[in-house]
N, C-alpha and C positions, 0 to 999 in steps of 0.2 A: 721861354714863353712867359707871358705875364700871368701872375697868379690870379688876378681878378678875371681875366679872360677865361682861364681854366675853370674857375669857380662858376662863372656864368654859363659856360658850355656844359659842365656837369649838371647844374641845376636845370638847364633847359632840357637836356636829354632825359633826366629822371622825371621832370614834370611832364614831358611829352609821353613818356612811357605810362605814367599813371593816368593821363588823359585818354590814352588808347585803351587802357583797361576799363575805364568808365564807359567809353563808347561801345566796347565789346559787350559789356553787361547790358547796355540799352538795346543793342542789336539782338541779343539773345532773348530779351523780353519781347521785343517786337516780333521776332520769329515765332515765339510761343503764342503770341496773341493772334497771329495770322493762321498758323498751321497746327496749333496745339489742340489737344483733346482736354476739355474741362470736365472734371468729375468732383464729387464730394468725398473727402477723406475724414476719417475718425481718428482723434488723438487717443493713443493707447499709452499705458505706462511703460517705463523701461524695466529692465530686470532689477530685482531688489538690490543687488550689490553695485549697481552703476551709480557713480557719484554725481552725474549730470542731472540737473533738475528738470529740464524740458522733456516732454514726451516725444513719442514717435508718431508718425502719421501713417495709417493703414488705409489703402484704397484698392479697388479692383480696376485693372486696366480693361481695354476694350475687348479682350479675349476672355475675361472672367478670372484672370489669375490675380491672387493677392500680391500687392507690392507694398513694402514698408519704406518710408522716407524719413531720414533723420533731419530734423530742422536745424540742428547744430546747437552750439552752446548759447547762442543769442536768440533762440526760438521765442521765448516769452517777450523779449524786447521788440521782436519783429512781428508781433501780432498772432502768435500761436495761442489758441485758447487752452483752457485747463483740460485735464484728462477727461475724456467722454464727450468733449465738444466736437463740432464738425468744422471743417475748413475746406475751402475750394483748392483743388490741386490741378495743375495744368502740366501736361507732358507731351513731348513729340510722339506721334502715333507709332513710330517704329522703335522708340526707346523709352519705355515707361520707367526705367531706372533713373533717367535724367529728369525726373519730375521736380517741380518747384511749387511751393505754396503760392497761391494766386491772391496774395494780399499786397497792397501797395508798399507797406513797410518792408516786407520780405523781398519784393522784387527790386525796389529802387534804393534801398539803403546801401548796398555795395557800390552802386554807381555814384551815389552822393558822396560816399566816403572816398572813393578814388578821385572824384572831381575836387573835393575840398583839399585832399592831400596834394594834388597837382597844383592847385592855386597857392597853397602855402609854399611849396617848393619854388614855384615861379617868383613869388613875392620875395622869398629869402634870397634868391639869386640876383634879383634886380636891386634889392636893398643893400646887399653886402658888396656889390660891385661899384657903388657910387663913391 
């Protein structure tokens, strides 16, 4: 088999995989927008020994139970306010543990990252096979 054709096939497959991940993220956001429950959460500090800088988000679900959401390592870059601030949280009614912060940067940055990665892979595949 021709090496250029193999490289083009691999890059196309990987690029399509990344593009599907971006579409999946956008569908998750759309599903939350249509059927999700929107509440206010409060940013609380982490345990003293935890090396991560971002805080945790505490909110109560529709049944009054407290739920804690970890915004991840990139929480401050995705629009998480400082400890004590409030942030909107959206979750599916039957799964409050699958909550997401309802900020544009938090919701759309993974989809943008997957889309840019797929674009780079597609471009590398077409450039290297010329």
